[in-house]
C-alpha positions as CSV (number, residue, x, y, z in Angstrom):
1,M,63.9,28.7,-14.8
2,A,60.1,28.8,-15.0
3,N,59.5,25.8,-12.7
4,S,61.3,23.8,-10.0
5,K,61.9,20.8,-12.1
6,K,65.5,19.9,-13.1
7,R,65.8,20.5,-16.8
8,F,67.9,18.3,-19.1
9,I,68.6,18.9,-22.7
10,F,70.2,16.1,-24.7
11,L,71.9,16.7,-28.1
12,L,72.1,13.7,-30.4
13,S,73.1,13.4,-34.0
14,H,69.9,11.4,-34.8
15,P,67.2,9.3,-33.1
16,I,68.8,6.1,-31.8
17,Q,66.8,2.9,-31.0
18,Y,68.8,2.3,-27.8
19,F,68.2,5.8,-26.4
20,S,64.5,6.6,-27.2
21,P,63.1,4.1,-24.6
22,F,65.3,5.9,-22.0
23,F,63.9,9.3,-23.0
24,Q,60.4,7.9,-22.7
25,L,61.2,6.8,-19.2
26,M,62.9,10.0,-18.2
27,A,59.9,12.1,-19.5
28,K,57.6,10.3,-17.0
29,D,59.7,11.4,-14.0
30,P,57.8,14.2,-12.2
31,D,61.0,15.9,-11.0
32,L,62.5,16.3,-14.5
33,D,61.9,18.4,-17.6
34,L,63.3,16.9,-20.8
35,L,64.1,18.1,-24.3
36,V,66.0,16.1,-26.9
37,L,67.6,17.9,-29.8
38,Y,68.4,16.0,-33.0
39,C,70.7,17.2,-35.7
40,S,69.3,14.9,-38.4
41,D,66.2,12.9,-39.1
42,E,67.8,10.5,-41.6
43,N,67.0,7.2,-39.8
44,V,63.4,8.2,-39.0
45,K,62.7,8.2,-42.7
46,G,64.7,5.1,-43.4
47,H,68.1,5.0,-44.8
48,I,70.8,2.8,-46.3
49,D,72.8,1.7,-43.3
50,K,76.4,1.5,-44.5
51,G,77.2,-1.2,-42.0
52,F,74.3,-3.5,-42.7
53,G,74.3,-2.6,-46.4
54,V,70.5,-2.6,-46.5
55,D,67.7,-0.1,-46.2
56,V,67.0,0.3,-42.4
57,K,63.9,1.8,-40.8
58,W,63.6,0.7,-37.1
59,D,60.2,-0.8,-36.2
60,I,60.1,0.5,-32.6
61,P,58.9,4.0,-31.8
62,L,61.8,6.5,-31.8
63,L,59.9,9.7,-31.3
64,E,57.0,8.9,-29.0
65,G,56.6,9.9,-25.3
66,Y,59.0,12.8,-24.9
67,N,59.7,16.3,-26.2
68,Y,62.1,16.6,-29.1
69,K,63.1,19.0,-31.8
70,F,64.9,18.6,-35.1
71,L,67.5,21.3,-35.7
72,K,68.0,22.6,-39.2
73,N,71.3,21.2,-40.7
74,N,73.3,23.9,-42.5
75,S,76.0,21.5,-43.8
76,W,76.7,21.6,-47.6
77,K,77.0,17.8,-47.4
78,P,74.3,16.9,-44.8
79,S,74.4,13.4,-43.4
80,I,75.4,11.6,-40.2
81,F,77.6,9.5,-42.5
82,N,79.6,12.4,-43.9
83,G,82.0,12.9,-41.1
84,F,82.7,16.0,-38.9
85,L,81.2,18.5,-41.3
86,G,78.1,16.4,-42.0
87,L,76.2,18.1,-39.1
88,I,76.4,21.9,-38.8
89,N,73.3,23.1,-36.9
90,F,73.6,26.8,-36.2
91,E,70.1,26.8,-34.9
92,I,71.5,25.5,-31.6
93,F,72.3,29.1,-30.5
94,R,68.7,30.3,-30.8
95,T,67.4,27.1,-29.3
96,L,69.5,27.4,-26.1
97,K,69.2,31.2,-25.6
98,N,66.6,30.9,-22.7
99,E,68.0,27.8,-21.1
100,R,70.4,29.2,-18.5
101,G,70.9,26.8,-15.6
102,S,69.7,23.7,-17.6
103,Y,71.8,20.6,-17.9
104,L,73.0,20.1,-21.4
105,V,74.2,16.6,-22.3
106,I,76.4,16.4,-25.4
107,H,77.2,13.0,-27.0
108,G,80.8,12.9,-28.0
109,W,82.7,15.2,-30.4
110,A,82.2,13.6,-33.8
111,Y,80.5,16.5,-35.5
112,A,80.9,20.3,-35.9
113,T,77.6,20.8,-34.1
114,N,79.0,19.3,-30.9
115,F,81.6,22.0,-30.7
116,L,79.0,24.7,-31.6
117,T,76.8,23.4,-28.8
118,V,79.6,23.6,-26.3
119,I,80.3,27.2,-27.3
120,A,76.6,28.0,-27.1
121,G,76.2,26.3,-23.7
122,K,79.2,28.2,-22.2
123,L,78.0,31.6,-23.5
124,L,74.4,31.0,-22.4
125,G,75.1,29.7,-18.9
126,L,74.1,26.0,-19.2
127,K,75.8,23.2,-17.2
128,L,77.7,21.1,-19.6
129,C,77.7,17.3,-19.4
130,L,79.7,15.1,-21.7
131,R,78.8,11.5,-22.6
132,S,81.2,9.6,-24.8
133,E,81.8,5.8,-25.4
134,N,85.6,5.8,-25.9
135,P,87.4,3.0,-23.8
136,L,90.9,3.6,-22.5
137,N,92.2,0.2,-23.8
138,Q,91.5,1.3,-27.4
139,E,92.7,4.8,-26.8
140,L,96.1,3.5,-25.8
141,L,96.5,1.6,-29.1
142,K,97.0,5.0,-30.8
143,S,100.5,6.1,-31.8
144,R,102.6,8.0,-29.2
145,T,102.4,11.2,-31.3
146,N,98.6,10.9,-31.6
147,L,98.3,10.3,-27.9
148,F,100.5,13.3,-27.1
149,L,98.3,15.6,-29.2
150,R,95.1,14.1,-27.8
151,K,96.4,14.6,-24.3
152,I,96.9,18.3,-25.0
153,F,93.5,18.6,-26.6
154,F,91.5,16.6,-24.0
155,R,93.3,17.4,-20.8
156,Y,94.0,21.1,-21.3
157,L,91.2,22.2,-23.6
158,W,88.1,20.1,-24.4
159,F,87.5,18.3,-21.0
160,R,88.0,21.5,-19.1
161,L,84.8,22.9,-20.6
162,F,82.5,20.4,-18.9
163,D,80.9,20.3,-15.5
164,Y,80.1,16.5,-15.5
165,F,81.2,13.4,-17.4
166,F,78.7,10.6,-17.9
167,Y,80.8,7.5,-18.1
168,I,79.2,4.3,-19.5
169,G,81.6,1.7,-18.0
170,S,85.0,1.0,-16.4
171,Q,87.1,1.6,-19.5
172,N,85.3,4.8,-20.4
173,K,85.8,6.0,-16.8
174,K,89.5,5.2,-17.0
175,L,89.8,7.2,-20.2
176,Y,88.5,10.3,-18.5
177,E,90.8,9.7,-15.5
178,Y,93.7,9.2,-17.9
179,Y,93.1,12.7,-19.3
180,G,92.8,14.3,-15.9
181,V,89.1,14.5,-15.1
182,K,88.5,14.9,-11.4
183,K,86.6,12.2,-9.5
184,E,83.8,14.5,-8.4
185,K,82.9,15.2,-12.0
186,L,82.4,11.6,-12.9
187,V,78.8,10.2,-13.0
188,F,78.1,6.5,-13.7
189,T,75.4,6.3,-16.4
190,P,75.8,2.7,-17.7
191,Y,75.3,1.8,-21.3
192,A,72.0,0.1,-21.4
193,V,69.3,-1.4,-23.5
194,D,65.6,-1.6,-22.9
195,N,65.8,-4.4,-20.3
196,D,62.1,-4.3,-19.6
197,R,61.3,-5.1,-23.2
198,F,63.9,-7.8,-23.6
199,R,62.9,-9.4,-20.2
200,A,59.3,-9.5,-21.3
201,E,60.3,-11.2,-24.5
202,Y,62.5,-13.6,-22.5
203,E,59.5,-14.5,-20.3
204,T,57.3,-15.0,-23.4
205,Y,59.8,-17.3,-25.2
206,K,61.8,-19.0,-22.4
207,N,59.8,-22.3,-22.7
208,K,59.3,-22.2,-26.5
209,K,62.8,-22.9,-27.8
210,P,61.8,-25.9,-30.0
211,E,58.9,-23.9,-31.5
212,L,61.1,-20.9,-32.1
213,R,63.8,-22.9,-33.8
214,K,61.2,-24.5,-36.1
215,E,59.8,-21.1,-37.0
216,L,63.3,-19.7,-37.7
217,V,64.4,-22.8,-39.6
218,L,67.2,-23.6,-37.1
219,P,68.3,-27.0,-36.0
220,A,66.4,-28.4,-32.9
221,D,69.1,-30.7,-31.7
222,K,72.2,-28.4,-31.8
223,K,73.9,-26.0,-29.3
224,I,73.3,-22.7,-31.1
225,I,76.2,-20.2,-31.0
226,L,74.8,-16.7,-31.8
227,Y,76.5,-13.7,-33.3
228,A,74.4,-10.5,-33.7
229,G,75.5,-7.4,-35.5
230,K,76.9,-6.0,-38.7
231,Y,79.2,-8.1,-40.9
232,I,81.9,-5.5,-40.9
233,P,85.7,-5.6,-40.2
234,K,85.6,-4.1,-36.7
235,K,83.1,-6.7,-35.6
236,R,85.4,-9.5,-36.8
237,P,82.8,-12.1,-37.7
238,M,85.4,-14.1,-39.7
239,D,87.2,-14.8,-36.4
240,L,84.1,-16.6,-35.1
241,L,83.6,-18.4,-38.4
242,Q,87.2,-19.7,-38.3
243,A,86.8,-20.8,-34.7
244,F,83.7,-22.7,-35.5
245,E,85.5,-24.5,-38.3
246,L,88.3,-25.4,-35.8
247,L,85.6,-26.6,-33.3
248,N,84.5,-29.2,-35.8
249,N,81.7,-30.3,-33.5
250,D,78.5,-31.7,-35.0
251,K,76.7,-30.8,-31.7
252,A,76.9,-27.1,-32.5
253,A,75.4,-24.7,-35.0
254,L,76.4,-21.1,-35.7
255,V,74.0,-18.3,-36.4
256,F,75.1,-14.9,-37.8
257,L,72.2,-12.5,-37.1
258,G,72.7,-9.5,-39.3
259,D,74.2,-8.5,-42.6
260,G,77.0,-6.4,-44.1
261,E,79.9,-5.9,-46.4
262,L,81.7,-9.1,-45.4
263,R,78.8,-11.4,-46.3
264,M,80.3,-12.5,-49.6
265,D,83.6,-13.3,-47.9
266,M,81.8,-15.3,-45.2
267,E,79.7,-17.2,-47.8
268,D,82.9,-18.0,-49.8
269,Y,84.6,-19.4,-46.7
270,I,81.6,-21.5,-45.8
271,S,81.4,-22.8,-49.3
272,K,85.1,-23.6,-49.8
273,L,85.4,-25.5,-46.5
274,N,82.0,-27.1,-46.9
275,L,81.0,-26.0,-43.4
276,K,77.7,-27.3,-42.2
277,N,75.2,-25.8,-39.7
278,V,76.1,-22.2,-40.4
279,Y,73.3,-19.7,-40.9
280,L,73.4,-16.1,-42.2
281,T,70.0,-14.6,-41.4
282,G,70.2,-11.2,-43.1
283,F,69.1,-8.0,-41.4
284,K,66.4,-8.4,-38.8
285,N,64.6,-5.5,-37.2
286,Q,64.1,-4.9,-33.4
287,S,60.8,-6.7,-33.2
288,E,62.4,-9.9,-34.6
289,I,65.7,-10.2,-32.8
290,G,64.3,-11.5,-29.5
291,K,63.4,-14.8,-31.1
292,Y,67.0,-15.4,-32.1
293,F,68.3,-14.7,-28.7
294,A,65.7,-17.0,-27.1
295,S,66.6,-19.7,-29.6
296,A,70.4,-19.5,-28.8
297,D,72.5,-21.2,-26.2
298,I,75.8,-19.1,-26.3
299,F,76.5,-15.6,-27.5
300,V,79.9,-14.5,-28.9
301,L,81.1,-10.9,-29.6
302,P,84.5,-11.1,-31.4
303,S,84.8,-7.4,-32.1
304,G,88.1,-5.4,-32.1
305,T,89.1,-1.8,-32.2
306,G,86.1,0.5,-32.7
307,E,83.7,-1.6,-30.6
308,T,83.4,1.0,-27.9
309,W,80.9,-1.1,-25.9
310,G,78.8,-3.8,-27.6
311,L,75.2,-3.3,-26.6
312,V,74.3,-6.6,-28.2
313,V,75.9,-8.3,-25.2
314,N,73.4,-6.5,-22.9
315,E,70.6,-7.9,-25.1
316,A,72.0,-11.4,-25.0
317,M,72.4,-11.3,-21.2
318,N,68.8,-10.3,-20.8
319,F,68.0,-13.7,-22.3
320,G,70.2,-15.5,-19.9
321,L,72.9,-16.3,-22.5
322,P,76.5,-17.1,-21.4
323,V,78.8,-14.7,-23.3
324,I,82.2,-15.0,-24.9
325,V,83.6,-11.5,-25.6
326,S,86.8,-10.0,-27.0
327,D,88.9,-8.2,-24.5
328,L,88.9,-5.1,-26.8
329,A,85.1,-4.7,-26.7
330,G,84.4,-1.8,-24.3
331,C,81.8,-3.9,-22.3
332,S,84.1,-6.8,-21.6
333,E,85.5,-5.5,-18.3
334,D,82.0,-4.8,-16.9
335,L,79.6,-7.4,-18.3
336,V,81.9,-10.5,-18.4
337,I,82.9,-11.9,-15.0
338,E,85.4,-14.5,-15.9
339,G,84.2,-18.0,-15.1
340,L,80.9,-16.8,-13.7
341,N,78.8,-15.7,-16.7
342,G,81.2,-16.1,-19.5
343,F,84.8,-15.7,-20.8
344,K,87.0,-13.0,-22.4
345,F,89.6,-13.8,-25.0
346,Q,92.4,-11.9,-26.6
347,C,91.0,-10.2,-29.7
348,G,91.9,-12.1,-32.8
349,N,92.8,-15.3,-31.0
350,V,90.7,-17.8,-32.9
351,E,92.0,-20.8,-31.0
352,S,90.9,-19.2,-27.7
353,I,87.4,-18.7,-29.1
354,K,87.3,-22.3,-30.0
355,T,88.4,-23.4,-26.5
356,K,85.8,-21.3,-24.8
357,L,83.0,-22.7,-27.1
358,E,84.1,-26.2,-26.3
359,Y,83.6,-25.5,-22.6
360,F,80.0,-24.5,-23.0
361,I,79.1,-27.2,-25.5
362,E,80.3,-30.0,-23.3
363,D,79.4,-28.8,-19.8
364,Q,75.6,-28.6,-19.1
365,V,75.8,-27.9,-15.4
366,Q,78.0,-24.8,-15.7
367,F,76.0,-23.6,-18.6
368,K,72.9,-23.2,-16.4
369,I,74.9,-21.3,-13.7
370,F,76.4,-19.0,-16.3
371,S,72.9,-18.3,-17.7
372,E,71.5,-17.3,-14.3
373,E,74.5,-15.0,-13.6
374,S,74.1,-13.2,-16.9
375,R,70.6,-12.1,-16.0
376,K,71.7,-11.0,-12.5
377,I,74.7,-8.9,-13.7
378,I,72.7,-7.0,-16.4
379,N,70.2,-5.7,-13.8
380,R,72.6,-2.9,-12.9
381,Y,73.1,-1.8,-16.5
382,S,69.6,-0.3,-16.9
383,Y,67.8,2.9,-17.7
384,Y,66.7,3.1,-14.1
385,T,70.3,3.2,-12.9
386,I,71.0,6.0,-15.4
387,L,67.9,8.0,-14.3
388,E,68.9,7.6,-10.6
389,R,72.5,8.8,-11.2
390,I,71.7,11.9,-13.3
391,K,69.0,13.0,-10.9
392,S,71.6,13.0,-8.2
393,I,73.9,15.6,-9.7
């Protein structure tokens, strides 16, 4: 290599709002040399997000402050939404040909390009690092036949190709161990959001809850229960809506921050049962969401299978919110310390969600303790921790 810096190359399907701030931080480190390779530029231009069901263009900088390159996509049906064959970037071989000894970080195995990149990395002498989000608890829900075939593929083929495995949390680590990855290859790189940005917003808004609620047209005198994310089946927003109906407490209001395909079903349910104090905000961009977190009192993530982590919980905890999280969400084992900053519940158990909500609505003293603990816990799940751990390999 031309210099003494440790060189990292990240391969991602497209620019992601949660990753770009980390790359900006990493690029400032004097000991590191960074290049990010993107297989698609769809979301930079703006695109119809299939989950939100609206045109999305993120309003935070995705491509500033670090070196990146967009690879030509040779797919005949090019799109990050078109499955495995939606990304086929043969340019990866030419791009990596002079990168012997560099660390190559590949995110998952969802696209053909991921496999092409592993082949290129092996042939060209790069050190391969795998980062995936898959939690073991969801992996074990697959059929016995599926698990048998995956064990052959992961344990004896795919995972043997990598030098390091960047695990995002406890369940993800357990998945690697389940498929035989050795301890010395595991590197803790926690799933994180831009804590600095959210903490700054928290400090700005923490004493302005009445003003924020007025601005957002939310009730000033209610305990606000917040959901944030897409209205899609895997997020299970209907579970929370049903729990709120069972709660039947006029001290509470429920805010669904987001949008998506289940919106009509949710609106029908609200209308048929004549539910009061329920608010569906529609899609809000990154610069807007902090006000909703700062206006809320409790955060709930009812997601099921497919919620490999739930970064929205990280965001909520930066605002000091107590959290109620489904046991199938990948983050639940790490971010929710039972009875300290929140509660877990069995996915789909509406009655359990209601019971947990009652606890927070009626107990003010515990609410403050839970709030403080949320902010303490999330400190470890930061970009700085990731940077420290990958520099140590």
